[in-house]
Structures are given as structure tokens and as C-alpha cells.
C-alpha positions as CSV (number, residue, x, y, z in Angstrom):
1,M,12.6,-2.6,28.4
2,Q,12.7,-4.5,25.2
3,N,9.7,-4.9,22.9
4,S,9.2,-8.4,21.9
5,P,9.2,-9.1,18.1
6,N,6.1,-11.2,18.8
7,S,4.2,-8.3,20.4
8,P,0.6,-8.1,19.2
9,R,-0.3,-5.3,16.8
10,P,-2.4,-2.5,18.3
11,S,-6.1,-3.1,18.2
12,H,-8.2,-1.7,15.4
13,A,-11.5,-2.2,17.1
14,R,-14.4,0.1,16.3
15,Q,-17.0,1.1,18.9
16,F,-20.3,2.8,18.2
17,G,-22.9,4.0,20.6
18,P,-26.7,4.3,20.4
19,T,-28.3,7.0,18.4
20,Q,-30.1,10.0,19.8
21,A,-32.2,12.9,18.4
22,A,-30.8,16.4,18.1
23,V,-32.0,19.1,20.4
24,Q,-32.6,22.7,19.3
25,S,-31.3,25.6,21.4
26,P,-33.0,29.0,21.1
27,A,-29.7,30.8,20.3
28,V,-27.7,28.4,18.3
29,Q,-27.9,24.9,16.8
30,N,-27.1,22.4,19.5
31,V,-25.5,19.3,18.0
32,V,-24.3,17.6,21.2
33,D,-26.9,14.9,21.1
34,Q,-25.8,14.0,17.6
35,V,-22.1,14.1,18.2
36,V,-21.8,12.4,21.5
37,P,-23.5,9.0,20.9
38,A,-20.6,8.1,18.6
39,L,-18.1,9.3,21.2
40,L,-19.6,8.1,24.4
41,E,-21.7,5.0,24.9
42,R,-23.7,5.9,28.0
43,H,-21.9,8.8,29.7
44,P,-23.8,12.0,30.4
45,V,-22.8,15.0,28.4
46,H,-23.0,18.7,28.7
47,T,-25.6,20.3,26.5
48,F,-26.5,23.9,25.8
49,D,-30.1,23.9,26.7
50,G,-30.6,27.6,26.9
51,T,-28.4,28.3,29.9
52,A,-24.9,29.2,28.6
53,P,-22.0,27.7,30.4
54,A,-19.5,29.9,32.2
55,P,-17.3,31.8,29.7
56,D,-14.1,30.0,30.9
57,S,-15.6,26.6,30.2
58,V,-16.0,27.3,26.5
59,V,-13.3,27.1,23.9
60,V,-14.2,30.1,21.7
61,I,-12.6,29.7,18.3
62,D,-11.8,32.9,16.5
63,P,-10.6,32.5,12.9
64,D,-9.0,35.9,13.0
65,K,-6.6,35.1,15.9
66,V,-3.9,33.5,13.8
67,Q,-0.8,32.6,15.8
68,Q,1.4,31.2,13.0
69,E,1.3,29.7,9.5
70,F,2.0,26.0,9.5
71,E,4.2,24.2,6.9
72,G,3.5,20.6,7.9
73,W,4.7,17.5,9.6
74,G,7.8,15.5,8.8
75,T,10.6,13.1,9.8
76,S,14.3,12.8,9.7
77,L,15.4,10.0,7.4
78,C,18.3,9.2,9.6
79,W,18.8,6.4,10.3
80,F,15.8,4.2,9.3
81,A,16.0,5.1,5.6
82,N,19.5,3.8,5.5
83,I,18.0,0.4,6.1
84,A,14.4,0.6,4.9
85,G,15.3,2.2,1.6
86,G,17.2,-1.0,0.8
87,Y,14.4,-3.4,1.3
88,T,12.8,-4.9,-1.7
89,D,9.4,-4.0,-3.0
90,P,6.6,-4.1,-1.9
91,L,7.9,-3.7,1.7
92,R,9.8,-0.4,1.2
93,T,7.0,1.0,-0.9
94,Y,4.5,0.1,1.8
95,L,6.7,1.8,4.5
96,A,7.0,4.9,2.3
97,D,3.2,4.9,1.8
98,L,2.6,4.8,5.6
99,L,4.8,7.8,6.2
100,F,4.2,10.1,3.2
101,D,0.9,9.2,1.5
102,V,-2.0,11.0,3.2
103,S,-4.6,8.6,2.0
104,K,-2.6,5.5,3.3
105,G,-0.7,6.9,6.2
106,L,0.5,10.0,7.9
107,G,0.9,12.2,4.9
108,M,4.2,13.8,6.1
109,Q,5.2,16.7,3.9
110,I,8.7,17.4,5.2
111,C,11.9,15.4,4.9
112,R,15.2,16.0,6.7
113,Y,17.9,14.2,4.7
114,N,21.1,13.3,6.5
115,I,24.4,14.2,4.7
116,G,26.6,11.5,6.1
117,G,30.2,11.7,7.3
118,A,31.0,8.0,7.7
119,G,31.9,5.1,5.4
120,W,35.2,4.8,3.5
121,G,36.6,2.5,6.2
122,T,36.1,4.7,9.2
123,L,37.0,3.3,12.6
124,D,33.5,4.0,13.9
125,I,31.8,1.4,11.8
126,P,32.0,-1.4,14.4
127,N,30.6,0.8,17.1
128,F,27.7,2.3,15.2
129,R,24.2,1.1,15.8
130,Y,22.7,-0.7,12.9
131,G,21.9,1.9,10.2
132,A,23.9,4.7,11.6
133,N,26.8,4.3,9.1
134,V,25.5,7.0,6.8
135,E,28.1,7.2,4.0
136,S,29.9,10.3,3.0
137,F,30.1,11.1,-0.7
138,W,33.6,12.6,-0.4
139,G,36.4,10.2,0.5
140,P,39.7,10.8,2.3
141,E,41.7,10.7,-0.9
142,G,39.6,13.4,-2.5
143,Q,37.4,11.1,-4.5
144,W,33.7,11.7,-4.9
145,D,31.1,8.9,-5.2
146,F,27.5,9.8,-5.5
147,S,26.4,6.2,-5.9
148,R,26.8,6.0,-2.1
149,D,23.9,6.3,0.4
150,A,21.5,4.8,-2.2
151,N,19.0,3.6,0.5
152,Q,18.4,6.9,2.1
153,R,18.2,8.5,-1.3
154,W,15.5,6.1,-2.4
155,M,13.3,7.0,0.6
156,L,13.9,10.7,0.0
157,L,12.7,10.5,-3.6
158,A,9.8,8.2,-2.6
159,A,8.7,10.8,-0.2
160,R,8.7,13.4,-2.9
161,D,6.7,11.2,-5.2
162,R,4.1,10.8,-2.4
163,G,3.6,14.5,-1.8
164,A,6.5,15.7,0.4
165,C,7.3,19.2,-0.7
166,I,9.8,20.7,1.8
167,F,13.3,19.2,2.1
168,E,16.1,20.0,4.5
169,A,19.7,18.6,4.4
170,F,21.4,18.3,7.7
171,S,24.8,17.1,9.0
172,N,25.4,15.2,12.2
173,S,29.2,15.4,11.6
174,P,31.7,16.4,8.9
175,P,33.3,13.6,7.0
176,Y,35.4,11.7,9.5
177,W,38.7,12.6,7.8
178,M,38.0,16.3,8.5
179,T,37.8,15.7,12.2
180,V,40.2,16.0,15.1
181,S,39.6,12.5,16.3
182,G,39.5,10.9,12.8
183,R,36.0,9.8,13.7
184,S,32.5,11.1,12.8
185,S,31.2,10.0,16.2
186,G,32.9,12.9,18.1
187,N,36.0,14.2,19.8
188,V,37.9,12.2,22.4
189,F,37.0,15.2,24.6
190,P,33.3,15.7,23.8
191,W,33.1,19.3,25.0
192,L,35.6,20.3,22.3
193,D,35.1,21.0,18.6
194,N,35.8,18.0,16.4
195,L,36.1,19.7,13.0
196,Q,39.7,20.7,12.3
197,P,39.9,24.4,11.7
198,R,41.9,23.8,8.5
199,Y,38.9,21.9,7.1
200,Q,36.2,24.5,7.6
201,E,36.1,25.6,4.0
202,Q,36.1,22.0,2.8
203,F,33.2,21.2,5.1
204,V,30.9,23.9,3.8
205,H,32.0,23.0,0.2
206,Y,31.0,19.4,0.9
207,L,27.5,20.4,2.1
208,A,27.0,22.7,-0.9
209,E,28.2,20.2,-3.4
210,V,25.8,17.5,-2.1
211,V,22.9,19.9,-2.3
212,R,23.9,21.0,-5.8
213,W,24.1,17.4,-7.0
214,F,20.6,16.6,-5.8
215,H,19.3,19.6,-7.6
216,D,21.1,18.9,-10.9
217,T,20.6,15.1,-10.9
218,H,17.2,14.6,-9.3
219,G,15.6,18.0,-9.6
220,L,15.2,18.1,-5.8
221,T,16.0,21.4,-4.1
222,F,16.8,21.4,-0.4
223,R,15.3,24.6,0.9
224,T,17.7,24.7,3.8
225,I,21.0,23.2,4.9
226,A,21.5,22.6,8.7
227,P,25.2,22.3,9.2
228,F,24.9,21.3,12.9
229,N,23.0,18.8,15.0
230,E,22.9,19.4,18.8
231,P,26.3,21.1,18.5
232,N,26.5,22.8,21.9
233,T,26.4,19.6,24.0
234,I,28.9,17.0,25.4
235,Y,27.1,14.0,23.8
236,W,29.5,13.4,20.9
237,W,32.5,11.4,22.0
238,A,34.8,9.3,19.9
239,G,33.6,5.7,19.8
240,N,29.9,6.6,20.2
241,N,27.3,4.5,18.4
242,Q,26.2,7.4,16.1
243,E,27.6,10.4,14.4
244,G,27.9,13.7,16.2
245,C,30.1,16.8,16.4
246,H,30.5,19.5,19.0
247,F,30.6,23.1,17.8
248,D,31.1,26.0,20.1
249,V,28.9,29.0,19.4
250,S,31.9,30.9,18.2
251,T,32.7,28.2,15.7
252,Q,29.0,28.1,14.6
253,N,29.3,31.8,13.8
254,T,32.3,31.0,11.6
255,I,30.7,28.0,9.8
256,I,27.4,29.8,9.1
257,T,29.3,32.8,7.6
258,K,31.4,30.6,5.4
259,L,28.4,28.5,4.3
260,A,26.4,31.7,3.4
261,S,29.3,32.8,1.3
262,K,29.6,29.4,-0.4
263,L,25.8,29.3,-1.2
264,E,26.1,32.8,-2.8
265,I,29.2,32.0,-4.8
266,T,27.8,28.7,-6.1
267,G,24.4,30.2,-7.1
268,L,22.5,28.0,-4.6
269,T,21.1,31.1,-2.9
270,K,19.4,32.0,-6.2
271,L,17.9,28.5,-6.2
272,G,16.3,29.2,-2.8
273,V,18.7,27.3,-0.6
274,G,19.1,28.9,2.8
275,I,20.7,28.0,6.2
276,S,19.0,26.7,9.3
277,A,20.4,26.5,12.8
278,S,21.2,25.5,15.5
279,D,19.2,22.3,16.1
280,E,20.1,22.2,19.8
281,T,18.8,19.3,21.9
282,S,17.4,21.8,24.4
283,I,15.1,24.7,23.8
284,D,17.0,26.6,26.5
285,T,20.3,25.9,24.8
286,A,18.8,27.2,21.6
287,V,18.1,30.5,23.3
288,L,21.7,30.7,24.5
289,S,23.0,29.9,21.0
290,F,20.7,32.5,19.4
291,K,22.1,35.2,21.8
292,G,25.6,34.2,20.9
293,Y,25.1,34.7,17.1
294,S,26.5,37.8,15.6
295,T,24.3,40.2,13.7
296,E,25.8,39.0,10.4
297,V,25.0,35.4,11.2
298,K,21.4,36.2,12.2
299,E,21.0,37.8,8.8
300,A,22.4,34.7,7.1
301,I,20.1,32.3,8.8
302,S,16.7,31.8,7.1
303,Q,15.2,29.4,9.6
304,Y,15.8,28.7,13.2
305,N,15.5,25.0,14.3
306,T,15.3,23.6,17.8
307,H,14.7,20.2,19.2
308,S,12.3,19.9,22.1
309,Y,13.7,17.0,24.1
310,L,14.7,19.3,26.9
311,G,14.1,22.8,28.1
312,S,11.1,25.0,28.9
313,M,12.0,28.4,27.3
314,R,9.5,28.1,24.4
315,K,8.1,31.5,24.8
316,E,11.5,33.1,25.2
317,L,12.8,31.4,22.0
318,R,9.6,32.4,20.1
319,E,10.0,36.1,21.2
320,L,13.7,36.1,20.1
321,V,13.0,34.7,16.7
322,R,9.8,36.5,15.8
323,P,11.3,40.0,15.3
324,T,13.8,38.4,12.8
325,Q,10.8,37.4,10.6
326,R,12.5,34.0,10.1
327,R,10.7,30.6,10.3
328,L,10.9,28.7,13.5
329,W,10.8,24.9,13.3
330,M,10.6,22.2,15.9
331,S,13.0,20.0,13.9
332,E,13.4,17.0,16.1
333,F,11.6,15.1,18.8
334,G,11.0,11.5,19.7
335,C,9.7,9.7,22.7
336,G,9.9,6.2,23.9
337,S,9.3,6.1,27.6
338,F,6.4,3.7,27.3
339,P,5.6,0.6,25.2
340,I,4.4,1.5,21.8
341,S,1.0,-0.2,22.3
342,S,0.1,2.0,25.3
343,M,-1.9,5.2,25.2
344,E,0.7,6.7,27.6
345,T,3.2,7.0,24.7
346,A,0.6,8.7,22.5
347,L,-0.4,11.1,25.2
348,E,3.3,12.0,25.9
349,L,3.7,12.8,22.2
350,S,0.5,14.8,22.0
351,S,1.5,16.9,25.0
352,I,4.8,17.9,23.3
353,I,3.0,18.7,20.0
354,L,0.6,21.0,21.9
355,K,3.5,22.8,23.7
356,D,5.5,23.2,20.5
357,L,2.6,24.5,18.4
358,N,0.6,26.5,21.0
359,V,3.5,28.0,23.0
360,L,6.7,27.8,20.9
361,Q,4.4,28.4,17.9
362,A,6.6,26.5,15.6
363,N,6.0,26.7,11.8
364,A,6.7,23.0,11.3
365,W,6.9,19.9,13.5
366,V,9.3,17.0,12.6
367,Y,9.7,13.6,14.3
368,W,13.1,12.1,14.8
369,Q,13.2,8.4,13.8
370,A,9.8,7.5,12.3
371,I,10.8,3.8,12.0
372,E,12.7,2.2,14.9
373,N,14.6,-1.0,15.0
374,S,12.5,-3.4,17.1
375,E,15.7,-5.5,17.7
376,G,17.3,-2.6,19.6
377,G,15.1,-2.7,22.7
378,T,13.7,0.8,22.4
379,W,10.3,2.3,21.5
380,W,11.3,5.5,19.9
381,G,9.8,5.0,16.5
382,L,6.2,5.7,15.3
383,M,6.4,2.2,14.0
384,Q,8.7,-0.8,14.8
385,V,10.5,-3.0,12.2
386,P,13.3,-5.5,12.8
387,F,15.9,-3.9,10.6
388,H,17.8,-7.0,9.7
389,T,14.8,-8.9,8.3
390,G,11.9,-6.4,7.9
391,R,9.6,-9.4,8.5
392,Y,6.9,-7.5,10.4
393,I,5.7,-3.9,11.1
394,I,4.2,-2.8,14.3
395,L,2.2,0.5,14.2
396,G,2.4,2.1,17.6
397,K,0.0,4.4,19.4
398,Q,2.5,7.2,18.6
399,F,1.8,6.6,14.9
400,Y,-1.9,7.1,15.4
401,C,-1.4,10.0,17.7
402,L,0.5,11.8,15.0
403,M,-2.1,10.8,12.4
404,Q,-4.8,12.6,14.5
405,Y,-2.8,15.8,13.6
406,S,-1.0,15.2,10.3
407,R,-3.9,13.9,8.3
408,F,-6.1,16.9,9.0
409,I,-3.8,19.8,9.7
410,R,-1.9,20.2,6.4
411,C,0.7,22.5,4.9
412,G,-0.7,26.0,4.5
413,S,-2.9,25.8,7.5
414,S,-3.0,28.6,10.1
415,I,-2.7,27.7,13.8
416,L,-5.2,29.6,15.7
417,H,-5.1,30.9,19.3
418,S,-6.2,28.1,21.7
419,P,-7.9,29.1,25.0
420,Q,-6.8,25.7,26.3
421,P,-3.3,25.4,25.0
422,K,-2.4,22.3,27.1
423,S,-5.1,20.2,25.6
424,V,-6.6,21.7,22.5
425,L,-5.0,22.6,19.1
426,I,-7.0,24.6,16.6
427,A,-6.2,25.1,12.9
428,K,-7.8,26.8,10.0
429,A,-7.2,25.1,6.6
430,A,-5.8,27.0,3.7
431,P,-8.4,28.0,1.1
432,D,-9.1,25.4,-1.5
433,A,-9.5,26.8,-5.0
434,A,-11.4,23.7,-6.1
435,R,-14.0,24.3,-3.3
436,P,-14.4,28.1,-3.0
437,N,-17.6,27.8,-0.9
438,Q,-15.9,25.6,1.7
439,T,-13.9,26.5,4.7
440,R,-12.5,24.1,7.3
441,V,-11.5,24.3,11.0
442,V,-9.7,21.4,12.7
443,I,-9.8,20.9,16.4
444,V,-7.6,18.3,18.1
445,A,-8.5,17.7,21.8
446,T,-6.4,15.5,24.1
447,N,-7.8,14.0,27.3
448,A,-4.9,12.7,29.4
449,L,-7.3,12.1,32.4
450,S,-8.5,8.7,33.5
451,D,-12.1,10.0,33.4
452,Y,-14.2,11.7,30.9
453,D,-13.5,15.4,30.3
454,V,-16.2,17.7,29.1
455,V,-15.3,20.3,26.5
456,N,-17.5,22.9,24.8
457,F,-16.7,24.5,21.5
458,D,-18.1,27.8,20.2
459,L,-17.6,28.2,16.5
460,S,-20.2,30.9,16.0
461,K,-17.5,33.2,14.8
462,C,-16.6,30.6,12.1
463,G,-18.4,29.7,9.0
464,S,-18.7,31.1,5.5
465,S,-19.0,34.8,6.6
466,S,-16.1,35.0,9.1
467,L,-13.8,32.8,7.0
468,G,-13.9,34.9,3.9
469,D,-17.4,34.6,2.2
470,S,-19.7,37.7,2.4
471,K,-22.9,35.7,2.0
472,G,-25.3,35.0,4.8
473,C,-24.2,37.8,7.2
474,E,-26.4,39.5,9.8
475,V,-25.6,41.7,12.8
476,D,-26.9,40.6,16.1
477,S,-28.2,42.8,18.9
478,K,-24.7,43.5,20.2
479,G,-23.4,44.6,16.8
480,S,-21.5,41.4,16.1
481,E,-21.5,39.8,12.6
482,M,-23.1,36.3,12.5
483,N,-23.3,33.8,9.8
484,M,-27.0,33.0,9.5
485,E,-26.9,30.7,6.4
486,G,-25.0,27.6,5.3
487,T,-24.2,24.3,6.8
488,A,-21.4,22.5,8.5
489,M,-20.2,18.9,8.3
490,I,-18.5,17.5,11.4
491,D,-16.3,14.5,11.0
492,I,-14.8,13.0,14.2
493,H,-11.8,10.7,14.5
494,R,-10.4,9.3,17.7
495,T,-7.5,7.3,19.0
496,S,-8.0,5.6,22.4
497,A,-7.0,2.3,23.9
498,S,-9.3,0.4,21.5
499,E,-9.2,2.8,18.5
500,N,-6.6,3.9,16.0
501,C,-7.6,7.2,14.4
502,Q,-11.0,5.7,13.9
503,K,-13.7,7.7,12.3
504,V,-16.5,7.5,14.9
505,A,-19.1,10.1,13.6
506,S,-20.0,12.3,10.7
507,M,-23.0,14.6,10.5
508,Q,-24.3,17.7,8.7
509,V,-25.7,20.6,10.8
510,P,-26.8,24.2,10.1
511,T,-24.7,27.1,11.3
512,P,-23.9,29.0,13.5
513,L,-22.4,26.1,15.4
514,R,-21.7,25.6,19.0
515,F,-21.4,22.2,20.6
516,G,-19.9,20.3,23.5
517,C,-19.0,16.7,24.3
518,A,-17.2,14.6,26.8
519,L,-13.9,13.2,25.6
520,R,-13.1,9.6,26.4
521,P,-10.5,8.9,29.1
522,L,-6.9,8.7,27.7
523,S,-7.9,9.7,24.2
524,I,-7.1,12.1,21.4
525,T,-10.1,13.3,19.3
526,T,-10.0,15.3,16.1
527,F,-13.0,17.3,15.0
528,V,-12.9,18.3,11.3
529,V,-15.6,21.0,10.8
530,T,-16.2,21.9,7.2
531,F,-18.4,24.9,6.6
532,E,-20.4,25.1,3.3
533,A,-21.6,28.6,2.3
534,A,-25.2,29.0,1.2
535,H,-25.6,29.4,-2.6
């Protein structure tokens, strides 16, 4: 399945429906007849007309039920930045804007930078896919050259300039000359470690020196170093088309211990640099690796990373990590089962995000390869660019799916409990010092059905009183506190077959707020509800 370079770009059509008048409910303000016309042209919708729906059909949003604090969305820079960072302006600047500028694109706030192990004439170069030859800074004769990897470095610094604020350095493989096979692609026997034991100290020294150089030269501090990438697998064989290295769990224990010591000795710990692990390809394997870590190693790890390509043990991993009081990241996922112009690929991505944030309860969510090579015949990227020429850019439905989340759920938000975890994500925005009278709730609802899906939202517990402002409170007949003053602004954005994170409605309504609507078939809809306290 190869995407043609001449494939049409996704549609940007806007669709608006007829207007309708709002209907008042005796108990709460009913805004359905204002919201729905912009969402549904002629389809009947559920309204609260005095007869409350059954309790299990309402998504009750409680701002006090916080599941996890959220640090943001991100991408690995490997391997696209090794190519895109070398394009001339304005192309590379435009690509950086699409990824990291919230007003122009996705507004990603996390970057995972790949510390390479290739270059210097490695035998792997002819086999590597285009862009996968990420150069090592430390050569086989002991020489250091930090002018290498300039393209990926450009994209990293461009991300910082556009608002990215959390940085992680990760290794796919040690420098090839430290390996058993003499290749950074893996061992001849892929189930065996490829780092020579005699080079363990040099490996952790290499990682620490690169992180130190970025801090001293560019003023950029990596918060974590991830020394492994999908280590406990049999993927990484000599002659593969990308870098990789197997590490048994026992070896992981050794490397983490040595790296923790190196960070302490070099003063990097005092700069806030920690260790993340183990970045397994399967959540289930991440559980096994965690159980194989020693007590000392668990103390040394400041962040647990997992990829979510495979496995189902999200709850189990969450319950293992939570008592450690360490962060838990979903540090890599990508999908490409469907053409990038189809809603199927967007819905596949959304379903994983919902599982990872509602069930795994990850503190961050990071995409793998945000830009994919359209010449390679795969659809993994959020956007497609022919790497050799850069002559066009295709923004896929995956791009707009992630935008439905990343533009509105920002770093510092709190992920709230969702009564419908398979289809609805709910977040409470961090307080804004510039707007102390405002509070914001973001709802992202996914309809993977081929028909309309009716959803009802009860935000009567939200508003200025329940989100931190003492004004406008009364107690109802059941003794529950209600916000009786203030207003709410509802902004609605949608991605569907004909829309790409299109703003379809915006209205101001009094609170308390309770509304319902029917989601379009095969769509992702974001409701941004901003409460304004009464003055």
C-alpha cells in the first residue's frame, strides 16, 4: 500500500447548518438547540425538556475527580528531523511551525531527541532507511565532533523556540564501535545483548557528555535520558534498516545503575537530569521489565516510559508505577494501517489516545515519527513529505485528529475521570493568572460509528464556584453546591470526512450548564467550555 505523491490533500470544506432558537429547561439552561445546528444539519437531537435522561446516558463531569496531571503532547525527532532539519527555509520553518506552534499547527510541547550511534563509516549505512543514519558524536578512534547531527539539532532548537518545554534524549543503540556486531542495527543474534560489557561505562559516559554539551552550548536541558528503546525484543538484528539494540533486563539494571552514578558525578543530577525507562514496544513487556528491576534501579528511575503498539496491561502498569510516585509516559506510538486521507486512520489514533490517557493514565503522550517519507510506501506520519525533494506536504487525518487534542489540552492540564473512557476524554485547564475569573474544561468526544451518536454532558458541577471561585454559590434542596451566576462560552471544533479541526460553533450561555448533542458519524469533536465568573 503505497501513497501516491500526487494524492490530493485532505479536504478543508466547512459545513454549517440552519440556526435554531434556544430552549429553556426548568432546572438548567438547555443549549442543545444552539449547539446542534452547527454540528448536525437536519438530524434529530436529544434535548433536556424537563424529563432527565437515564443516569447512565449522561456524562457527568466532576472537576474534583482528577486522574492525572498532564504534561503535554510530543514527537520523536528520529528520523524525520535528520532530513527535514536540513531543508532550506521557508520549508523547514513551515514544518516546525506545523508541529510546535500552537497557533499554526499542533503546538507540541515535548521533544524526544535521538542520540545516534551511526556515522563514521559504519557498515549499516547502505542498509538504513533514508534518514535513519543518525550520526554519533563520538568516533571509533576516540574523537568527538559535535558539528555532527546538525539537521536534527536544528529541529530540536526550532521546537524550543516555538514553545516546546520538555526535552528527553533517547538512544536506539550505543555507537556502533561499542557493539558486539560492530553495527548499531543490532546483534547477529537479535535476542542477545549487542553492547559489549567492556563498553558499558563508555556508553553511559557518551550519553552524559551529549546531554552536558547541549546544556552548556545551547542552554537546553534534557529532563531525562532514556538509554534504551524497545530493548527486551528480538527486533534488532545486524543489517536491519534502522538502529536498535537488545538489552536483557539484567543488563538494563546494570546500565541504569551506572548511568545514575554518572549523572551524579558529573553534576547533571543537580541540573535536573533524570533517567527514564524502559520504552518497551509492548505495555505487557513494560510490566515484566518493571518487575525485573531491582529496588535500587527503581529508585534511580525518575520516569517510566512505555510504547503502546502492543499489549493490554494498561491498568496493571499504572498500578505498578503509581506507588513509586514517578511520572508515567506513553513515549511512542504511531499508526499507519489506513491511507492518511481516511477517517479510519484518525479514529484508530484517537482510540489509542483514549486508552492511554483514560486507562493507562499517562502523564504525557508522544507520537513516533510525526513526518513520514511519502516515498517509502507507508502512512505512519501525521504528515507526508517526499524526503529527497520536500516538494510537497500532505497533512493527513491523523494530523487533525491529534490537533483535536493537542491544541486544547495543554501542558499543566488535569485529566478528569471519564464515565465513557472509550469515547470521551475530559480535561481541566491549568489556572491562567492573566484571566483569574476564567476556568476551562475541554471535552473530546469520538464517534467511531457509521451513524450519529447521541451524547449528553452535565457540567453543573463545573463553573466558577466548583473550579476555584467562591462567587455565585448556592446550595440546592439536596445540599449540593451549585454555581448560580456567571456565563460559559462553548467553542466546538470537529474533524470528519469533510472537516479538519474545523471550528463549527461558538456561543455564550449562562450557567449551570448541561447539554447534549448527536455526534456526526466517524468524527472527533472537541468542546472547549470556558466559564466566566460573575463580577
